[in-house]
C-alpha positions in Angstrom: 0.0 0.0 0.0 1.3 3.4 -0.9 1.9 5.6 2.2 0.4 9.1 2.1 1.0 11.9 4.5 -1.9 13.8 5.9 -3.1 15.9 3.0 -4.6 19.4 3.3 -8.2 19.7 2.0 -8.3 22.1 -0.9 -10.2 25.3 -0.4 -12.9 26.3 -2.8 -12.3 29.5 -4.9 -14.1 32.5 -3.4 -16.5 32.7 -6.4 -17.3 29.0 -6.1 -18.2 29.4 -2.4 -20.5 32.3 -3.0 -22.1 30.5 -6.0 -22.9 27.5 -3.9 -24.5 29.7 -1.3 -26.5 31.6 -3.8 -27.4 28.4 -5.7 -29.1 26.8 -2.6 -31.0 30.0 -1.9 -34.4 29.8 -3.6 -35.0 33.6 -3.2 -31.7 34.7 -4.9 -32.1 37.4 -7.5 -30.3 37.1 -10.9 -28.6 40.5 -10.2 -26.8 38.9 -7.2 -25.3 36.2 -9.6 -24.4 38.9 -12.1 -22.6 41.0 -9.4 -20.7 37.9 -8.2 -19.6 36.7 -11.6 -18.5 40.1 -12.7 -15.7 39.9 -10.1 -14.1 37.2 -12.2 -13.5 38.3 -15.9 -12.4 34.8 -17.0 -15.6 33.2 -15.8 -17.7 36.0 -17.2 -16.1 35.5 -20.6 -16.8 31.7 -20.5 -20.4 32.2 -19.5 -20.9 34.5 -22.5 -19.1 32.0 -24.7 -21.3 29.2 -23.5 -24.4 31.3 -24.1 -23.3 31.7 -27.7 -22.3 28.1 -28.3 -24.6 25.6 -30.1 -24.8 23.6 -26.8 -27.5 25.9 -25.4 -29.2 26.8 -28.7 -30.3 30.4 -27.7 -30.4 31.3 -31.4 -29.3 35.0 -30.9 -26.0 36.7 -30.2 -25.3 37.3 -26.5 -23.0 40.2 -25.8 -23.0 40.7 -22.0 -23.2 38.7 -18.8 -26.6 40.0 -17.7 -28.1 39.0 -21.0 -26.4 35.6 -20.8 -27.8 34.9 -17.3 -31.2 36.1 -18.2 -31.4 33.8 -21.2 -29.7 30.8 -19.7 -31.3 31.0 -16.3 -30.0 30.5 -12.8 -30.2 26.6 -13.0 -27.8 26.6 -15.9 -25.5 29.6 -15.1 -24.7 28.7 -11.5 -23.5 25.1 -12.2 -21.6 26.3 -15.3 -19.8 29.0 -13.4 -19.0 26.6 -10.6 -17.5 24.2 -13.2 -15.4 27.0 -14.8 -14.2 28.2 -11.4 -13.0 24.7 -10.2 -11.6 23.6 -13.5 -9.6 26.8 -14.1 -8.0 26.5 -10.7 -6.9 22.9 -11.2 -5.7 23.3 -14.8 -3.2 25.9 -13.6 -0.9 23.1 -12.4 1.3 22.1 -15.3 3.0 19.2 -13.4 -0.1 17.1 -13.6 -1.8 18.6 -16.6 -2.8 15.2 -18.2 -4.1 13.8 -14.9 -6.3 16.9 -14.4 -7.5 16.8 -18.0 -8.6 13.2 -17.6 -10.2 14.0 -14.3 -12.2 16.9 -15.7 -13.3 15.0 -18.8 -14.9 12.4 -16.5 -16.3 15.0 -14.2 -17.9 16.9 -17.1 -19.4 13.6 -18.5 -20.9 12.9 -15.0 -22.3 16.4 -14.8 -23.8 16.2 -18.3 -25.2 12.8 -17.6 -26.9 13.8 -14.4 -28.2 16.9 -16.1 -29.7 14.8 -19.0 -31.3 12.4 -16.5 -32.8 15.3 -14.5 -34.4 16.7 -17.7 -36.3 13.5 -18.1 -36.9 12.3 -14.6 -36.6 15.4 -12.3 -37.2 18.5 -14.4 -37.2 21.0 -11.6 -33.8 19.7 -10.3 -31.6 20.0 -13.4 -29.1 22.4 -11.9 -28.9 20.4 -8.6 -28.2 17.1 -10.4 -25.6 18.8 -12.6 -23.7 20.2 -9.6 -24.0 16.9 -7.6 -22.7 14.9 -10.6 -19.8 17.4 -11.1 -18.8 17.3 -7.4 -19.3 13.6 -6.7 -15.6 12.8 -7.5 -14.1 16.1 -6.4 -11.8 14.2 -4.0 -9.7 13.0 -6.9 -8.5 16.6 -7.3 -7.1 16.4 -3.8 -5.4 13.1 -4.5 -3.8 14.4 -7.7 -2.7 17.6 -6.1 -1.2 15.8 -3.2 0.9 13.3 -5.2 0.5 13.3 -9.0 3.1 10.6 -9.4 1.3 8.3 -7.0 -2.1 8.9 -8.7 -0.6 8.2 -12.1 0.4 4.8 -10.7 -3.2 4.3 -9.5 -4.6 5.0 -13.0 -2.0 2.7 -14.6 -2.8 -0.1 -12.1 -6.5 0.3 -12.8 -6.1 0.1 -16.6 -3.6 -2.8 -16.5 -5.9 -4.9 -14.3 -9.2 -3.6 -15.8 -10.5 -2.7 -12.3 -12.3 0.5 -11.2 -10.3 3.5 -10.0 -12.0 3.0 -6.6 -10.6 -0.5 -6.3 -7.1 0.7 -7.4 -7.2 3.5 -4.8 -8.1 1.0 -2.1 -5.2 -1.2 -3.1 -2.5 1.4 -3.5 -3.5 4.4 -1.3 -4.7 5.0 2.2 -7.8 6.8 1.1 -10.2 7.0 -1.9 -11.8 9.6 -4.1 -15.2 8.9 -2.5 -13.9 9.2 1.0 -12.2 12.5 0.3 -15.2 13.8 -1.7 -17.4 13.2 1.4 -14.9 15.1 3.6 -14.7 18.0 1.3 -18.5 18.3 0.7 -19.1 18.1 4.5 -16.3 20.7 5.2 -18.0 23.0 2.6 -21.4 22.6 4.3 -23.1 21.4 1.2 -26.6 19.8 1.4 -26.7 16.4 3.0 -28.6 14.9 0.0 -25.5 15.8 -2.2 -23.3 14.1 0.3 -25.4 11.0 0.5 -25.6 10.7 -3.2 -21.8 11.0 -3.5 -21.4 8.2 -0.9 -23.6 5.9 -2.9 -22.3 6.6 -6.4 -20.7 3.2 -7.2 -23.5 1.1 -5.8 -26.4 -0.6 -7.6 -30.0 0.2 -6.7 -30.6 -2.4 -4.1 -27.3 -1.5 -2.4 -28.0 2.2 -2.0 -27.7 3.0 1.7 -30.2 5.4 3.2 -32.3 5.5 0.0 -35.5 7.4 0.9 -38.9 5.8 0.8 -40.6 5.5 -2.5 -41.9 8.8 -3.6 -39.4 10.8 -1.5 -37.7 13.5 -3.6 -34.1 12.6 -3.2 -34.2 8.9 -4.1 -33.9 9.6 -7.8 -30.9 11.9 -7.2 -29.1 8.9 -5.6 -29.8 6.7 -8.6 -29.0 9.6 -11.0 -25.5 10.2 -9.5 -24.8 6.5 -9.5 -25.8 6.3 -13.2 -23.7 9.4 -13.9 -20.7 7.7 -12.3 -21.1 4.6 -14.4 -21.5 6.7 -17.6 -18.3 8.6 -16.7 -16.4 5.3 -16.4 -18.0 4.0 -19.7 -16.7 7.1 -21.6 -13.4 7.6 -19.9 -12.1 4.2 -18.9 -10.8 1.2 -20.9 -13.0 -1.4 -19.2 -16.4 -0.3 -20.5 -18.2 -3.7 -20.1 -18.9 -3.5 -16.4 -19.9 0.1 -16.7 -22.4 -0.6 -19.4 -24.0 -3.4 -17.4 -24.2 -1.1 -14.4 -25.8 1.7 -16.5 -28.5 -0.6 -17.8 -29.1 -2.0 -14.3 -29.4 1.4 -12.6 -31.7 2.9 -15.3 -33.9 -0.2 -15.5 -34.3 -0.6 -11.8 -34.1 3.0 -10.7 -36.0 4.8 -13.5 -37.9 2.0 -15.2 -36.0 2.8 -18.3 -35.6 0.6 -21.4 -32.4 -0.3 -23.2 -33.5 2.2 -25.9 -33.5 4.8 -23.2 -29.9 3.8 -22.3 -28.9 4.2 -25.9 -30.5 7.6 -26.1 -28.8 8.8 -22.9 -25.4 7.7 -24.2 -26.0 9.5 -27.5 -27.2 12.6 -25.7 -24.1 12.7 -23.5 -21.8 12.2 -26.5 -23.5 15.1 -28.3 -23.5 17.4 -25.3 -19.8 16.6 -24.5 -18.8 17.4 -28.1 -20.7 20.7 -27.8 -19.3 21.9 -24.4 -15.9 20.2 -24.1 -14.0 23.2 -25.5 -15.4 25.3 -22.6 -13.6 23.1 -20.1 -10.4 22.5 -21.9 -11.1 18.8 -22.4 -11.2 16.8 -25.6 -14.4 14.7 -25.8 -13.7 13.6 -29.4 -10.9 11.3 -28.2 -13.4 8.8 -26.7 -14.1 7.0 -30.0 -17.2 6.3 -32.0 -20.4 4.9 -30.4 -19.7 1.7 -32.4 -16.2 1.5 -31.1 -17.2 2.0 -27.5 -19.9 -0.6 -27.7 -17.4 -3.0 -29.4 -14.9 -2.5 -26.6 -17.6 -3.0 -24.0 -18.7 -6.3 -25.6 -15.1 -7.5 -25.8 -14.7 -6.8 -22.1 -17.9 -8.6 -21.2 -17.0 -11.5 -23.4 -13.6 -11.8 -21.6 -15.4 -11.7 -18.2 -17.8 -14.3 -19.3 -15.0 -16.6 -20.4 -13.2 -16.0 -17.1 -16.3 -16.8 -15.2 -16.9 -20.0 -17.2 -13.3 -21.2 -16.6 -13.7 -20.4 -12.9 -16.9 -22.4 -12.7 -15.2 -25.4 -14.4 -12.4 -25.2 -11.9 -14.8 -24.9 -9.0 -13.5 -21.4 -8.3 -15.5 -18.3 -7.4 -16.4 -16.3 -10.5 -15.5 -12.6 -10.8 -16.9 -10.7 -7.9 -16.8 -7.5 -10.0 -20.0 -8.4 -11.7 -21.5 -11.2 -9.6 -21.3 -10.0 -6.0 -23.9 -7.3 -6.3 -26.7 -8.9 -8.2 -27.3 -12.4 -9.6 -29.2 -11.0 -12.5 -26.2 -9.1 -13.9 -24.9 -12.0 -15.9 -28.3 -12.2 -17.6 -27.9 -8.6 -18.5 -24.5 -9.3 -19.9 -25.9 -12.0 -22.1 -28.7 -9.7 -23.3 -26.3 -6.8 -24.0 -24.0 -9.1 -25.9 -26.9 -10.4 -28.0 -28.1 -6.9 -28.7 -24.7 -6.0 -29.9 -24.3 -9.1 -32.2 -27.8 -10.2 -33.3 -30.3 -8.7 -35.7 -33.3 -7.7 -33.6 -35.9 -8.9 -36.2 -34.5 -12.2 -37.4 -32.2 -13.4 -34.6 -29.4 -14.0 -37.2 -26.1 -12.2 -36.5 -26.1 -8.6 -37.6 -24.0 -6.8 -40.2 -21.5 -5.3 -37.8 -20.8 -8.7 -36.2 -20.4 -10.3 -39.7 -17.9 -7.6 -40.8 -15.8 -8.1 -37.7 -15.8 -11.9 -37.9 -15.1 -11.8 -41.6 -12.0 -9.6 -41.1 -10.8 -11.9 -38.3 -11.4 -15.0 -40.4 -9.2 -13.6 -43.2 -6.3 -13.3 -40.8 -7.0 -16.7 -39.3 -7.0 -18.7 -42.6 -3.8 -17.3 -44.0 -1.4 -19.4 -41.9 -3.4 -22.6 -42.6 -3.7 -21.9 -46.4 -7.4 -22.2 -46.2 -10.1 -20.6 -48.3 -13.2 -18.6 -47.4 -16.6 -19.0 -49.0 -19.3 -16.4 -49.1 -22.9 -17.0 -50.0 -25.5 -14.3 -50.5 -29.2 -15.1 -50.3 -31.8 -12.6 -51.3 -35.6 -13.1 -50.9 -37.2 -13.0 -54.3 -40.0 -10.4 -55.0 -39.8 -9.3 -51.4 -41.3 -5.8 -52.2 -44.4 -7.6 -53.6 -44.8 -9.5 -50.4 -44.8 -6.2 -48.4 -47.1 -4.5 -50.9 -49.6 -7.4 -51.1 -49.6 -8.8 -47.6 -48.3 -5.9 -45.5 -45.0 -5.2 -43.7 -45.9 -7.5 -40.8 -46.1 -10.4 -43.2 -42.8 -9.3 -44.7 -41.2 -9.3 -41.3 -42.6 -12.8 -40.6 -41.2 -14.0 -43.9 -37.7 -12.7 -43.0 -37.8 -14.4 -39.6 -38.8 -17.7 -41.1 -36.2 -17.5 -43.9 -33.5 -16.8 -41.3 -34.7 -19.9 -39.3 -34.6 -22.1 -42.4 -31.1 -20.9 -43.4 -29.9 -21.4 -39.9 -31.2 -25.0 -39.9 -29.1 -25.8 -42.9 -25.8 -24.2 -42.3 -23.2 -25.9 -40.1 -22.4 -24.6 -36.6 -18.9 -23.6 -37.9 -20.6 -21.4 -40.6 -21.8 -17.8 -39.9 -25.2 -16.6 -40.9 -26.0 -12.9 -40.8 -28.6 -10.5 -42.0 -26.7 -8.3 -44.4 -29.4 -5.7 -44.9 -33.1 -5.6 -46.0 -34.1 -9.0 -47.3 -30.5 -10.1 -47.9 -28.6 -12.7 -45.9 -25.0 -13.8 -46.0 -23.2 -17.0 -45.0 -19.5 -17.2 -44.4 -18.1 -20.8 -44.8 -14.6 -21.8 -43.8 -12.4 -23.7 -46.3 -15.1 -25.0 -48.7 -14.4 -26.4 -52.1 -16.4 -24.7 -54.9 -18.5 -27.8 -55.4 -19.3 -27.9 -51.7 -20.3 -24.3 -51.8 -22.6 -25.0 -54.7 -24.2 -27.9 -52.9 -24.7 -25.8 -49.8 -26.4 -23.1 -51.9 -28.7 -25.7 -53.5 -29.7 -27.1 -50.1 -30.5 -23.6 -48.9 -32.5 -22.8 -52.0 -34.5 -26.0 -51.9 -35.2 -25.8 -48.2 -36.7 -22.3 -48.5 -38.7 -23.3 -51.6 -40.2 -26.3 -49.8 -41.0 -24.3 -46.5 -44.6 -23.5 -45.8 -44.8 -19.7 -45.4 -48.3 -18.9 -43.9 -49.2 -15.6 -42.4 -52.6 -15.2 -40.8 -54.0 -18.0 -42.8 -52.6 -16.9 -46.1 -50.0 -19.0 -47.9 -47.1 -16.8 -49.3 -44.9 -18.5 -51.9 -41.2 -17.6 -51.0 -38.0 -18.4 -52.9 -34.5 -17.1 -52.7 -31.7 -16.4 -55.2 -28.2 -17.2 -54.2 -24.7 -16.1 -55.3 -21.5 -17.6 -54.0 -17.7 -17.1 -54.3 -14.7 -18.8 -52.8 -11.1 -17.8 -52.7 -7.9 -18.2 -50.6 -6.0 -15.2 -49.3 -2.3 -15.5 -49.2 -1.5 -12.4 -47.3 -3.2 -9.5 -45.4 -3.6 -7.4 -48.5 -6.1 -4.5 -48.7 -9.1 -5.3 -50.8 -9.3 -9.1 -50.6 -12.4 -9.1 -48.4 -14.1 -6.4 -50.5 -13.4 -8.4 -53.7 -14.8 -11.6 -52.3 -17.9 -9.9 -51.0 -18.4 -8.0 -54.3 -17.9 -11.2 -56.4 -20.5 -13.2 -54.4 -22.9 -10.2 -54.5 -22.6 -10.0 -58.2 -23.2 -13.7 -58.5 -26.4 -13.3 -56.5 -27.6 -10.6 -59.0 -26.7 -12.9 -61.8 -29.0 -15.5 -60.2 -31.8 -12.9 -60.2 -31.1 -12.2 -63.9 -31.3 -15.9 -64.7 -34.8 -16.1 -63.4 -34.5 -16.2 -59.6 -34.8 -19.2 -57.3 -31.4 -20.5 -58.4 -27.8 -20.6 -57.4 -24.8 -19.0 -59.1 -21.3 -19.8 -58.0 -18.8 -17.3 -59.4 -15.3 -17.9 -60.6 -12.4 -16.6 -58.5 -12.8 -13.0 -57.4 -10.2 -12.2 -59.9 -13.0 -12.6 -62.5 -14.9 -9.4 -63.1 -18.3 -10.9 -63.9 -19.6 -14.1 -62.4 -21.4 -16.3 -64.9 -21.1 -19.9 -63.8 -24.2 -21.7 -62.6 -24.5 -24.5 -60.0 -22.1 -26.8 -61.9 -18.8 -26.9 -60.0 -16.5 -24.1 -61.2 -12.7 -24.5 -61.4 -10.8 -24.6 -58.1 -10.3 -21.0 -56.8 -6.9 -19.5 -57.4 -5.1 -17.9 -54.4 -5.8 -14.2 -54.1 -2.8 -12.3 -53.1 -1.0 -9.0 -53.9 
């Protein structure tokens, strides 16, 4: 354990102290806030800049502080000014600039998240939730100020072991961010509800200590701050999987939210962060795309699931990180992983999962000198099905086609919905005649299937195109050429009258024209 000397609690800037006093006073006049902020030209300039930014959408030019405060309102200006006051003070320390930047990025994410939640679930508490989210990890500033080198080791330890900063602090330091945050908020005489919410920020709903009775006004604040803490970790840490599970749990159990609500919250936070990050000298754009973040979260959850499975086989205790709090968390993990990899309508894998696995498969077959086969299957006359029988019938057809295709392909093959009424199958190391035979089995099975919707029989057939080739190196364009060749073969099947299979020559050929008779063996595709 790292030994720390008794650290001095940081003092709040004078402007911040007065802001907090004014903020908690329901009778404060806007002129009082104007008079206070005018004593700090830097904050005044930032408030005006914020009022003119797209983040607040005022729609008219703001030229002075009084106008900015009048248009933004007390519930927005006071938290903003407090944020500027605190961040400006800490950013003046060049010795730990990167640590402070990372801290403020997460603090702003937490504040924005709490604010976004309040707009939906506690509309008259937007400013309070913003401030509580912002201050809930303020103790980390004290830790960084006290010993930047030691805290840098804490962050490195957390990332290397994929654990929370709280766990890393407990292991390496004599105190934690939450512990110091509580001391600081108490010393500053801030409202007890803010202190209680800060104390509970890393807990799940059923663990929240002192949660008020149902219907009491501060219960949602506790859940909101805990959710904000999880969203902060999701955006700003490398181990997104646990954070995502916690976000879903907190929102479902605490707010009665759906997974769509979770997606919308994360999108809102991303947009808000992009709009306001420049005001706080942090770079929100470095956090990666939504797809990349979700992919990283799923990779982390998959690794945890594998670790837990191995632990169970060895009669060991599975990872406490996810299991100790709530037995239903593993079910949430499975559901989140399915949502990330499966098409919601058909249950087949989705396009994103196929693209990832296809790229991985290319790299895996090169050392073994194996080939890759691609089969495209498109439902014939699908628009007519929708136009004649309705979109619900069309959806039912797609679900049943996916079931039929899945019943034919091997467990080692990958079936995915590529888009619309088009499906794709990736086959490992097939001969061209084997790929042709697979296509014919798929075609015949769909043709013979009874498609009935609400008592009406709907004739359904598919057209299939296939291609097979062997990559000899990780060259750009191999995957694209193979996909393009199989896709063109599928359109050739359409041109030949539909309900048939076309297997293309090697992707080196520009126009597939060979029918289900076995084509020549595929040539290696290299540089």
